[in-house]
Structure formats: C-alpha cells, structure tokens
Kinemage of the C-alpha trace (Angstrom):
@kinemage 1
@onewidth
@group {chain A} dominant
@subgroup {mainchain}
@vectorlist {calphas} color= white
{ca unk a 1} P 64.091 81.507 -17.822
{ca unk a 2} L 63.397 83.658 -21.033
{ca unk a 3} L 63.758 87.441 -20.603
{ca unk a 4} L 60.395 89.099 -20.247
{ca unk a 5} L 59.393 91.939 -22.520
{ca unk a 6} L 57.962 95.066 -20.843
{ca unk a 7} L 55.422 96.857 -22.916
{ca unk a 8} L 55.948 100.605 -22.771
{ca unk a 9} L 53.580 102.517 -20.444
{ca unk a 10} L 50.452 104.060 -21.779
{ca unk a 11} L 51.814 107.593 -21.209
{ca unk a 12} L 54.978 106.693 -23.298
{ca unk a 13} L 52.797 105.092 -26.003
{ca unk a 14} L 50.773 108.261 -26.280
{ca unk a 15} L 53.767 110.380 -26.532
{ca unk a 16} L 55.049 108.170 -29.296
{ca unk a 17} L 51.546 108.457 -31.033
{ca unk a 18} L 51.508 112.216 -30.772
{ca unk a 19} L 54.985 112.600 -32.203
{ca unk a 20} L 54.220 110.338 -35.160
{ca unk a 21} L 50.965 112.206 -35.739
{ca unk a 22} L 52.889 115.507 -35.715
{ca unk a 23} L 55.472 114.268 -38.173
{ca unk a 24} L 52.923 112.695 -40.539
{ca unk a 25} L 50.647 115.811 -40.434
{ca unk a 26} L 53.620 118.173 -41.120
{ca unk a 27} L 54.914 116.055 -43.941
{ca unk a 28} L 51.500 115.677 -45.643
{ca unk a 29} L 50.583 119.289 -45.399
{ca unk a 30} L 53.893 120.658 -46.503
{ca unk a 31} L 53.901 117.916 -49.157
{ca unk a 32} L 50.821 119.436 -50.604
{ca unk a 33} L 52.852 122.605 -51.376
{ca unk a 34} L 55.496 120.581 -53.126
{ca unk a 35} L 56.146 120.725 -56.927
{ca unk a 36} L 54.092 117.849 -57.837
{ca unk a 37} L 51.872 115.117 -56.480
{ca unk a 38} L 54.331 112.273 -56.903
{ca unk a 39} L 56.735 113.872 -54.457
{ca unk a 40} L 53.791 114.350 -52.011
{ca unk a 41} L 52.779 110.782 -52.120
{ca unk a 42} L 56.394 109.446 -52.009
{ca unk a 43} L 57.282 111.579 -48.973
{ca unk a 44} L 54.224 110.517 -46.966
{ca unk a 45} L 54.677 106.804 -48.009
{ca unk a 46} L 58.360 106.858 -47.080
{ca unk a 47} L 57.666 108.496 -43.716
{ca unk a 48} L 54.875 106.069 -43.012
{ca unk a 49} L 57.046 103.082 -43.632
{ca unk a 50} L 59.884 104.499 -41.424
{ca unk a 51} L 57.537 105.255 -38.573
{ca unk a 52} L 55.950 101.827 -38.948
{ca unk a 53} L 59.399 100.224 -38.680
{ca unk a 54} L 60.217 102.302 -35.644
{ca unk a 55} L 56.859 101.524 -33.948
{ca unk a 56} L 57.320 97.805 -34.620
{ca unk a 57} L 60.411 97.827 -32.411
{ca unk a 58} L 58.107 98.302 -29.279
{ca unk a 59} L 55.867 95.311 -30.248
{ca unk a 60} L 55.648 92.419 -27.831
{ca unk a 61} L 54.010 89.118 -27.793
{ca unk a 62} L 50.724 90.541 -26.421
{ca unk a 63} L 50.524 93.951 -28.052
{ca unk a 64} L 51.709 95.462 -31.321
{ca unk a 65} L 53.253 98.967 -31.392
{ca unk a 66} L 52.086 99.770 -34.906
{ca unk a 67} L 48.855 101.375 -33.716
{ca unk a 68} L 50.843 104.450 -32.694
{ca unk a 69} L 51.218 105.310 -36.293
{ca unk a 70} L 47.641 105.348 -37.324
{ca unk a 71} L 44.280 105.136 -35.458
{ca unk a 72} L 42.790 102.768 -38.053
{ca unk a 73} L 45.618 100.432 -37.534
{ca unk a 74} L 45.173 100.357 -33.772
{ca unk a 75} L 41.514 99.621 -34.239
{ca unk a 76} L 42.249 96.716 -36.583
{ca unk a 77} L 44.946 95.378 -34.246
{ca unk a 78} L 42.368 95.611 -31.354
{ca unk a 79} L 39.911 93.557 -33.239
{ca unk a 80} L 42.456 90.717 -33.740
{ca unk a 81} L 43.653 91.016 -30.047
{ca unk a 82} L 46.943 92.861 -30.819
{ca unk a 83} L 46.007 96.055 -29.151
{ca unk a 84} L 43.957 96.948 -26.112
{ca unk a 85} L 40.421 98.236 -26.857
{ca unk a 86} L 40.658 100.347 -23.639
{ca unk a 87} L 43.498 102.401 -25.057
{ca unk a 88} L 41.867 103.100 -28.391
{ca unk a 89} L 40.015 106.308 -27.338
{ca unk a 90} L 42.998 108.050 -25.705
{ca unk a 91} L 45.161 106.942 -28.587
{ca unk a 92} L 42.791 108.394 -31.185
{ca unk a 93} L 42.193 111.577 -29.211
{ca unk a 94} L 45.933 112.137 -28.894
{ca unk a 95} L 46.533 111.613 -32.617
{ca unk a 96} L 43.657 113.884 -33.697
{ca unk a 97} L 44.468 116.665 -31.258
{ca unk a 98} L 48.038 116.665 -32.299
{ca unk a 99} L 47.194 116.742 -36.033
{ca unk a 100} L 44.657 119.476 -35.327
{ca unk a 101} L 47.205 121.696 -33.614
{ca unk a 102} L 49.870 120.915 -36.255
{ca unk a 103} L 47.415 121.830 -39.015
{ca unk a 104} L 46.294 125.101 -37.403
{ca unk a 105} L 49.952 126.062 -36.910
{ca unk a 106} L 50.728 125.393 -40.582
{ca unk a 107} L 47.689 127.491 -41.613
{ca unk a 108} L 48.974 130.334 -39.558
{ca unk a 109} L 52.185 130.399 -41.531
{ca unk a 110} L 50.673 129.376 -44.715
{ca unk a 111} L 51.912 132.471 -46.640
{ca unk a 112} L 55.437 131.377 -46.077
{ca unk a 113} L 54.906 128.067 -47.590
{ca unk a 114} L 53.948 129.515 -50.897
{ca unk a 115} L 51.051 128.341 -53.003
{ca unk a 116} L 49.672 124.688 -52.665
{ca unk a 117} L 49.315 122.476 -55.574
{ca unk a 118} L 46.341 122.895 -57.700
{ca unk a 119} L 43.772 120.376 -56.709
{ca unk a 120} L 39.947 120.232 -56.681
{ca unk a 121} L 38.112 119.836 -53.391
{ca unk a 122} L 37.310 116.011 -52.989
{ca unk a 123} L 33.741 115.058 -53.736
{ca unk a 124} L 31.828 113.048 -51.272
{ca unk a 125} L 31.863 109.965 -53.387
{ca unk a 126} L 35.593 110.119 -53.864
{ca unk a 127} L 36.100 110.649 -50.031
{ca unk a 128} L 33.832 107.665 -49.251
{ca unk a 129} L 35.519 105.193 -51.664
{ca unk a 130} L 39.087 106.328 -51.026
{ca unk a 131} L 38.722 106.313 -47.243
{ca unk a 132} L 37.122 102.778 -47.172
{ca unk a 133} L 39.542 101.323 -49.581
{ca unk a 134} L 42.464 102.914 -47.966
{ca unk a 135} L 41.371 101.598 -44.518
{ca unk a 136} L 40.813 98.069 -45.860
{ca unk a 137} L 44.156 98.020 -47.553
{ca unk a 138} L 45.831 99.462 -44.506
{ca unk a 139} L 44.260 96.885 -42.334
{ca unk a 140} L 45.660 94.078 -44.646
{ca unk a 141} L 49.015 95.766 -44.693
{ca unk a 142} L 49.443 96.374 -40.871
{ca unk a 143} L 48.212 92.845 -40.007
{ca unk a 144} L 50.760 91.550 -42.528
{ca unk a 145} L 53.593 93.605 -41.138
{ca unk a 146} L 52.665 92.673 -37.522
{ca unk a 147} L 52.850 89.094 -38.560
{ca unk a 148} L 56.533 89.619 -39.715
{ca unk a 149} L 55.753 90.851 -43.260
{ca unk a 150} L 57.830 93.423 -45.057
{ca unk a 151} L 57.492 97.071 -43.718
{ca unk a 152} L 57.047 98.229 -47.245
{ca unk a 153} L 53.450 97.018 -47.203
{ca unk a 154} L 52.645 100.025 -44.994
{ca unk a 155} L 53.080 102.303 -47.985
{ca unk a 156} L 50.176 100.614 -49.843
{ca unk a 157} L 47.333 102.662 -48.239
{ca unk a 158} L 49.171 105.967 -48.754
{ca unk a 159} L 49.862 105.208 -52.473
{ca unk a 160} L 46.293 104.086 -52.940
{ca unk a 161} L 44.817 107.198 -51.310
{ca unk a 162} L 47.227 109.498 -53.151
{ca unk a 163} L 46.226 108.013 -56.495
{ca unk a 164} L 42.694 109.180 -55.979
{ca unk a 165} L 40.836 111.785 -58.018
{ca unk a 166} L 42.722 114.500 -56.072
{ca unk a 167} L 46.083 114.364 -54.373
{ca unk a 168} L 44.702 115.917 -51.223
{ca unk a 169} L 43.025 112.512 -50.488
{ca unk a 170} L 46.513 111.284 -49.531
{ca unk a 171} L 45.581 112.344 -46.068
{ca unk a 172} L 42.682 109.975 -46.052
{ca unk a 173} L 45.016 107.038 -45.368
{ca unk a 174} L 45.265 108.247 -41.733
{ca unk a 175} L 42.207 109.766 -40.061
{ca unk a 176} L 44.136 112.097 -37.724
{ca unk a 177} L 46.241 113.419 -40.599
{ca unk a 178} L 43.064 114.121 -42.722
{ca unk a 179} L 41.775 116.314 -39.821
{ca unk a 180} L 45.112 118.161 -39.764
{ca unk a 181} L 44.871 118.701 -43.540
{ca unk a 182} L 41.390 120.238 -42.923
{ca unk a 183} L 42.782 122.405 -40.109
{ca unk a 184} L 45.428 123.644 -42.444
{ca unk a 185} L 42.676 124.763 -44.823
{ca unk a 186} L 43.379 122.476 -47.667
{ca unk a 187} L 40.313 120.337 -47.555
{ca unk a 188} L 36.717 121.241 -46.343
{ca unk a 189} L 35.818 120.034 -42.787
{ca unk a 190} L 32.826 117.911 -43.884
{ca unk a 191} L 34.694 115.585 -46.192
{ca unk a 192} L 37.527 115.329 -43.782
{ca unk a 193} L 35.408 114.388 -40.826
{ca unk a 194} L 33.462 111.972 -42.964
{ca unk a 195} L 36.658 110.429 -44.347
{ca unk a 196} L 38.079 109.976 -40.843
{ca unk a 197} L 34.882 108.220 -39.619
{ca unk a 198} L 34.616 106.011 -42.629
{ca unk a 199} L 38.237 105.028 -42.358
{ca unk a 200} L 37.527 103.603 -38.884
{ca unk a 201} L 34.524 101.804 -40.198
{ca unk a 202} L 36.577 100.289 -42.998
{ca unk a 203} L 39.356 99.278 -40.642
{ca unk a 204} L 36.953 97.426 -38.341
{ca unk a 205} L 35.278 95.698 -41.362
{ca unk a 206} L 38.574 94.769 -42.822
{ca unk a 207} L 39.974 93.389 -39.545
{ca unk a 208} L 36.778 91.175 -38.892
{ca unk a 209} L 37.045 89.878 -42.395
{ca unk a 210} L 40.742 88.921 -41.929
{ca unk a 211} L 39.889 87.308 -38.543
{ca unk a 212} L 37.258 85.234 -40.200
{ca unk a 213} L 39.299 84.217 -43.213
{ca unk a 214} L 42.698 83.472 -41.524
{ca unk a 215} L 41.729 80.484 -39.389
{ca unk a 216} L 40.016 78.830 -42.464
{ca unk a 217} L 43.277 79.428 -44.488
{ca unk a 218} L 45.512 78.035 -41.870
{ca unk a 219} L 43.632 74.718 -41.140
C-alpha cells in the first residue's frame, strides 16, 4: 500500500499564506528604499522563488501548495483543478489583510527607512498593462512549476512587473503586496486597487487559456 499524503489543514495553509504575504510585502516595500531598482527587483524575485520552492513542498496529488505565495496563482490553480475554489476567499483575505497591516506598519516607521527611490506614480494605462501581463505570465509560470518545471520560472512575473515604466509596479506581480505598497504610502490607492483586481482577471483568463490549449497540445 502506498503511503497517503495528508494535505495541511486550512488553518495551517492560511498561516503559511499570511507569513509569505508578510515577507513579500516587507521585502518589496523596504526594497523600494534600496539604492537602485535592480536590487529591488532582484530581492523580490529571489524571495518569490524561494517561497515558491517552500510552498511546493506541501503540494499533493490533489492540491498544489503554490497558491499560498500569490492569490493570482491560487486562482489559476483553482481553474485547472489544483486548488479548492472554496478556499480562495479566505486565502485572498488573509494575504491582503496581512499585507495591509505590514504596509501600515512600515508607513509608521517610514522616517527610519530613509528616502524611497525616485519614481513617478504609475499611470492607469501602465497599471492595467503591467498587472494583466504579470498575471498572465505568472499563471504560465506557476502552472509550469506545479507541473514539475524549474522554480526559477516564478521570478518571471516579478521581473516583468519590475521592468515596467516605474519600479513601484514590481508590487503588481502580487495583488496583496500591491495593497501593502499602497498602505505604505508608496503608490496611490486607486491604481493599487485596480491593479489587484486586474491581476485576478488576468490570472483567470490565463488559466482558462492554458486549460483549453494544453489538451490539444498533448493529444
């Protein structure tokens, strides 16, 4: 008899998601106070890949653990049957609330962090394009990694978002983190909320596209 794999309880998965959201928000916000944009993007990308590797360890035959890192990934995985739809709302709420608290906390100690990098507030067109593209690329990456692809793929949406018109869009690769960046006072609330919503739309569209294309490619 093959040993059965026990999927971690919902409470444990939510704690993991909250911890990862906290780490990503802290790294992103503090990174925006770094010496240059390259260091910021590299730090966030490296942490994303590391957390993805760790989350992947809790994956089973029926459910992936990668959704704990990013809400858009959880949505994409749910579309293809690798995450429970019923757990999406508590997962997203946990990630966003954690990022919100982290952002507000960093805003309270902002003077101790020094001056942030000089970057312009993102325009609506930039937020729309970057959020959608990062979500679609992130969907491709997470489904590839969940299918035993290299963990380094998870850096792709972060690098894409960080290469946008302004480095603050690096947060757009993760909707919860983007909310945390807004809470820290580094991006207006309007673009942040829109970017988070568009990221979820992009993830769903990307996942449905992959679900339609993959069977045709494997027959």
